[in-house]
N, C-alpha and C positions, 0 to 999 in steps of 0.2 A: 122301632125307629120309623117315624112317619116320613121323614125326608132325608135324602142322602146326597151329599155333595162330593163329586168325584173329580179329581184332577188327572188328566191324561197328559203324559209327557212323551214327546217323540216327534213325529212328522205327520201332519194331517194333509191328506190329498183331497183336492176337490174333484168333482165328478169327471172333468175332462182330463185329469191326471191319473186316473185309475186304470192305466194300461200296465202298471207294474204291480208286483206282488210284495212279499215281505212284510215286516212289522208295520210300515206305514199304511199299507192297504188294510191290514187287519184292524189297526187302530181306527182308521177312517170309517170302515163299515160298522164296527162296534159302536162308535160314537153316534153315527147316524141312527142305528137301531135303538140305542138307549134314549135318544132324544124323543122317542115316541112314548117312553114310559112315564107314568105319573110319579110325582114326588122324587124325581131324579134331576138334579142340576149338574151340568157338565161344564168344566173348564178345560181348555186344551192349551198347553204350551207347545207350539209347533215350531220346530227349528227351521229357520229360513236359510236358503243357500246364499243369500247376500246380506247386506247390513241394514236391511229395511225392517222397521217395526210397524206393525199394523194390528188393528182390532176388528174382528168381524163377529157379528151375532146373528143367529137365526134359530128359531124354535127356542129350546132352552140350552143352546150350546153357545158358550163364550170362547171364541178362538183368539188367542194371542200369538201372532207370528213374530218370533223373536230372533234377533241376529245371533248367530252361533258364537261369534267372537266377543260378544258384549255380555259377559257373565254378571257384571254389576247390574245391568238392566234386569236380568233374570232374578237376581237376588231381591232387588227392590220391589218388583212386581209380585214375587212370591210372598214377601213380607206383608204386602198390602192385602193379599188374598188368604193368607195362612189361616186366619180365624174362621174362614168360611169352609175350609176343606176338611172332609172327614177321612178320606183315604186317597192314595195316589197309585196310579198304574203307570209304569214306565215301559215303553215299547221300544225295543232296539237300543243301539248304543250311540246316544247323542250327548254331546258335551253339555247341553243346557240342563241335563238332569243332575249334574254334579253338585251345584249349590243346594238343590232340593234334598239331596242325600244327607246333608248335614243336620237336617231336622229329625232328631231322634224321637220326637213325640208323635209323629204321624206314621200310620201303618203303610208300608210300601210293598207293592207286588210288581215283580219284574217279569215281563212277557218277552220272550225272545224266540228266534227260529234256530239260530246256531249254525246256519250254513256258512256264514261269513267266517266263523272260527275254523270250521273244517277246511274251507278254501284257503285260509292262511297256512294251515299245516300242509295242505296239498301243494301250494304254490309258494315255495320258499323265496321267490324273487320279489315278493311284495316289499314296499318301502318301509322304513322304520316308523313313519307316521301311521301307516296302515297296521303295522304290528301292534303299536300302542292301542289303536282303535279296536282291533279285533280280539286282542287277548286281555290287555290290562284294563281297558275301560269296561269291558263286559264283566270282568272279574270283580272290579271295584263295585259296580252297580249290584251284581249278584250278592256280594258279601254284605251289603247294606240293606238288602231287601228282606222282608219277612217271609216271602214265599216266591217260588219260581214257577212260571207257567210256560209251557211250550206246546207246540202243535202236534207233537208225536213223542212216543216213548223213545224212539230212535234218537231224536234230537236231544231230548232231555238227558238221556244216558251219556251221549257223546259229550255234551256240554259239561256235565258234572265230572266226567272222567278227565277232560282236558284241563279244566279250571281248578279242580280239586275242591270246589265249593260244595258244601253239604247244607242244604236247607230243605224245609218242607216244600214239596213240589206237587204239581198236578198237570195232567195233560188235558188241554182243551183244543180240539182240532180246528182247522180252518173252516170257514163257512162258505156258502154259495148263494148267489142271487140270480135266479133264472130270468131270462128275457122271454118275451112272448114271440112266437114264431113269426107272426105277421110284421112285428117291428123289425126283426132282423132282415127279412126279405125286402121290406119297403125302404130301409135305410142303407142297405148294402150297395156299394158302388157298382155301376154297370161293368166296369173292368173286371171286378172280382167274380161277379155272377157269370159273365161270359167266359172267363178263364176256367172256372169250374165246370161249366156246361160243356166245354169242349173235351173234357177228360173222359176217356172211354172205359177206364178200368177203376176198380175200387180204390178209395183214397186211404192211404196210411198217413196219419197226421202227427207231426211233431210240433209242440208249442213250448218255447222256452229260450233262454239265452243260448246262442250257438257257440258254447265253449266246452272245454274238455270235461268239466265237472258234471255237465248235463248229459254226457254220454252219447252225443250225437254220432260220433265215430263208430260206436258199437252198432247203432241202428243202420248206418250206411253199410257196414260190413255185412250185416244180416240180409239186407235187401238184395245184395249182389248174388246171394245164394238162392233166392226165391225162384221157384218154378212157375208159380202163379203170376199172372200179369197184374200190375199195380201202378199207381202214381203215389210218390211220396211228396207231400206238401209240407214245407218247413215254414214256420212262423216264429219270428223272434229277432232279437238284436244280433247283428253280425259281430265278428271278432277276428283278430289276426289268426286264431286257430281255425276258424271257419274258412277263411280265405285259403289256408293251406290245404285243408281236406277237400275243398271245392275243386281244387286243381287235380287232386288225386282221383276224384270221381267225376271229372269233367264230362266224360262220355255220357253219363246218365243225365246230367243237366242238359246237354246238347240234344239228347233224344226226348226231352220233356218227361222222362221217367221221374226226375226229381225237379220240383218247382219251388223256388225260394220267393216268398212274398214279403219278407221283412216284417215290420210291425204293423198290426192291424188295429182298427178301432174295435171296441167291445162288441158292437152289433155285427160287425163283419166277422169277427171271430166266432160269435154265436152261430151265424149262418154256416160257417165252415165246420164247426163241431157237428152240426146236423147232417152235413153232406158226407162226413168221413165214415168209413167202415170201422176204423179203430184208431184210438190215440195211443201212442207209445211214449213212455217216459223211462228211458234207459239209464238214468242218472247213476253216477258212481256214488253220490250221496245227495239226498234231497229231503228236506224236512217234512213238507206236506204241500206239494205244488198245487196252487189254485186251479191250474189247468185240469188236473185229474177230476176234481169235483165238478168243474164247469162242463166237462164232457159227460160225466156220469149222469148228471141231472137232466141231460138232453137225450139220454138213452143210448149214448155211444159207448161201446165197451172200451176198457182201458187195459193196457199191458204195462206193468211197472216192474222195475227191478226190486229185489228184496232189500235194497238200500234206500228205498223211497218210503217216507212215512205213511203214505196212503196205503201201503200194503197191510197196515194194521187194521184197516176196516174192510179188507178184501178177503173173501173165501175163494181160493183158487178154483177156477172153472165154474163158479156159481155167479158171482157178481163182478168178476174181473179175473185177470191172469197175472201171476207173479213168476218172474224168471230170476235165476241166480245172476247177480251182477257180473258183467263182463262175459257171460256165457252166450256167445254169438250163435252157436248151434241151437241151443234151447229157444232163444228168441226167434230164430228162423222157423223152427218147427211150429211154434205158437202162431206166427204170422201165416204160415201155410194153411193151418186149420181154419183160422178166422177168415181168411180170404176165400177159401173154398166152401165154407159152410155158413151161408148168410143167415140161416135159421138159428144156428147156435149163437152166432154173433148177436142177433137181435135178442135172444133169450138172456144172454149174459148182460147185455146193455140194459134191458128192462129191470133185471134184478139190481144192477148198479144204481139205476134211477131211484129205486125204492129207498136205499140207504142214504143216497145223496140228498133226497128230498127232506130227510129229517134234519139235515145239518144246514139249515138256513142261517143267515146272519142274525136274524131275530132270536133264534134259539141259542146261538153261540153267545150273543150279547147277554142273554139272561143267565147263562152259565157264569160269565164274568161278574154280573151283578150279584148273583147268589154267593159267589166267592167273596166279594167285597163285604156283603152283609154278614157273612159268617165270621170274617176276621174282625169286623167291628163289634159283633156280639161277644166274641171271645175277649175283646179288650186289648 
């Protein structure tokens, strides 16, 4: 096959929107990388948060931003493009994918993370609308797909166990796009650089949503037991849960042992990764957080729980550290060692950088492209 035409369905994020992760970020990075490939034409059906329809084209990418509640629009546009499409990738659980699922003649590959499904089971207080979105919509899409793709074996097994869907499946991890050091320093705000420069002790970094599923409370319990001096810097979106635990650990915030920075721009986060002694991802469940690769490719060692998908590319004490989920004592021990042994931390960080450097978005995009070609070849 000389030329391949791929339709991506989900949500495309423009560069200024890529402070979030999940399927939208993965779709966007893969689409951008594939746009550099010869003989690949890309169409994107991107779900809008409002009722506005628009068309955008650059390179060989045709982006159609579609209103999520106007499925007739989706149907008509798909019909007009159907003859041009060879294969379809669906990323995440979006309503605009439903009309496309009715076309049995096209091969469809469903790429998901699965954390939303786990969060639904973890948080029974979610609304009926979210219940439908997190379980039934994902199940419908998965059942109509020819193949399932997820970012980790942990995520894939969890998804198939909950939905009872059995399909051919493959693991393709998240990717990473490194920034140049000089860019992160030049673009970082004076406030952030001054804040970090005033810190006297090694930085423990947490990056992610500040909610219970991300395990921030486990990390906070661990640092209260540390004998080594440290600063914990928290980056991420706040939540009612974070407001509660912030009151519990208020003394540490007042003493500047814990610093909350909220959301940062990518180049500011890049700067912070380089300043940190270690990144900790203590999640109760996490499919493959982008923060782990973003830290690793900058030579910053990571500590993750064994319920984090990144653990599948980590050899304990070689290119990262893995602790048993919820085990505060084990996490405290690991932090003590990393904080007191800078040479060991640097060695682990450099080994982590080697493996992360192989997982560029260009490499991941080619994995998706090869998967598409394989399915088309099989007919």
